[in-house]
N, C-alpha and C positions, 0 to 999 in steps of 0.2 A: 510462434509469437515472433510480433514485428512490430519495430519502432516505424511511423508514419509524418515526417517531418515535411513542415512546408513553412512560406513565408510570404506575407504581402508586399515585400521589400523587391523592388525591381531590379537593384542591384543584389550583387552575392555577397550573405552573410555567413561568416563560419562559425560551426558551434563543434562542441568537446562532448562526448560519451563518457562518463566516469562509472567503472560500476563499483558501486559500495565495498571497500574492503581490497580493493583491487590495486594492482601498483599502476605505476606511471606508465611502463608498457605494455599496459591493458586499456588505455585511455585511447579513444579513436575520433580524428577529427575528420570533420565534412565541410563541405560548402554546399548550400541550399540558394535558389533565388525563384521568385514566383513562376517560373516556368519551368525550373526542374527540382521537384520535390523528391524526396528520399525514403525511400521503403527499403529497412535494414532488418535482416531477420536476426533475431534474439536468441534462438534454440528451437528444434523442428519437433522436439517432444519433452515432456518430462518436468520434474521439477529445475529450475534453470536460477540464473541471477534473480529473475523475476518472481518468481512462483515459491512459494515458502510450504515444506512439507509439514503436515498439521501433528508431526509429532515433535515438533521442533518450536514451537508456540509456548508463549507465556515466560520466555527468557529473551534478554536481550540478543540482540542479532549484531552481528558486526559486517554481514556480508551479501546481503540483500538488498535489491533497487540499486537505482541508478541515479546520477545528478547528472544535469543536462545544462551547460554554461554557454551562452550564444552572445556574440557581438550584438545583437540588433534581435528584434522582434521575430519569433519562430511559434510554431503551433506543433505541440507534439502530441500525439495519440500512441496507445499502444492497442494492437490489437490481435486476440487469440482464439484460436478453436480448438475445440476439445477432440475431436478428429472424429473420424468414423462418423460425420454426418451429426453430430451430438451440437450441443449450444456453444456457442462462441459468445465473445465479451470484450469490449473495450475499455479501456481508461484512457482520459484527455487530463494533461499537465495543466495544471491551473498560473504555472510560475509565482512570482511574487504575489498574489491575490491568493493564494492558497495559505500563504504562512497567518498564523494565530497561537493566541493561549488557551481557546476556548470553543469547546467542539461539544455538539451533540451527535449523536451516532444514528443515522438510519440504516437500516437492513430490513433483508425479506422477512415478513410472515409467514413463516414457513408451515402452515397447518397443514392437517390432512396426512397423505400417507408418504411423508418423506422419507427419503432412503437413506441407508447407512450412512453414504457419502456426502450428504447434504450439512452444512455447516453455514454458519454466520460468523463473520468476523469483521474485526476493525484491525488496522494495524496505523501506527504513528512513529515516524521519522523525526529526530530532533535538527535542528539545522545549527546549533550551538551548542560548545563544549559544557557540560555541568548545568544541564537541562533537567530539573525534576517535575516529574509530572504523577498527577492523581486519577486514576480512573473511578468512578462512582455511578452508582444506578440507584433512584432514590423510589424505585416501582417494581422492582422484582427480587425475589427470595428465591431459594432454592436453584439456583443455577449449578448446572455443573461444566467447569471450566475445563478445557483441554490442556493435561499437564500443569494443572494448578490444583492444591488440595484446597483451599479458601474460598471465599465469597466478595464480593465488593464490598466497600472499598479496597482497592489496590492501590499502595500509596507510596511514596517516596521513590519511586522508579527515577535513578538518575542515568541521563544520558548523552553521551559525546554526540559532536556533530556526525550524521551519518549511519547514527546506530537505530535501531528500530525495536519495537515491543509490538506483538501483534496478541490479541484475545479473539482465540475462537470458541464455538458450542457447537458440538454435534447435536443436530435436533434431536436425534432418538435418545441421549443418553437423559433428558428430562423435560417434561412436560412446558415449565419455562422457558427453556432453550429456543422454544420455537419464534418465540418475540421477545426474549430477553434482553436485548441488546439496545432496542428501539430508546431511543432517549438517552441512554448513557452519556456520561460528561466525560470529558479528557479534558483536564485541566495542567496546565503549564506555565513556569514562571518564564520561560523563553518559546519564541518561537518554534512550533513544532508543525508537520503537514500531518493530514491524516486521510487514510483509504478506508473504503466498508464495502462489503459484499457479502 
């Protein structure tokens, strides 16, 4: 699991990586310029500051993710490899363009012989204190949400800055879980950011 950070700027751009829920001494500062990009290891394996164990979803999380702040324009990409020549993935930061109060979820349509470890998920992170979020889906019933006994809608989730909430569906738990998050709606009263997979 690595950060790849670059900039189109000719001069030096300083940036800081802050682990959510971490302390000031865990923040790391770097300098990047267009001839000197950075590759920074996050973790060599397993769940980390970046990845959440599915058994901890459907709760407010205060210690996952990163906030990256820079003096000027930078590009942030996170790349990961599952190991053993298995699948890999990437997550690209959209910066301030990622902020919003309404998002529709897009995930995989996991049809066919999906394994027990296949999940569809989305997570959201608040950027301001006292953010209220509602999660709804108007096209699917019968979803089995990991670590949650109810159905959509999930209403009145209150998050502070840096806190997140993740919804995960194991594909083998219910037929609707194969594509049931597609089109789900995230509605918030203040800006949030959303990730899906």
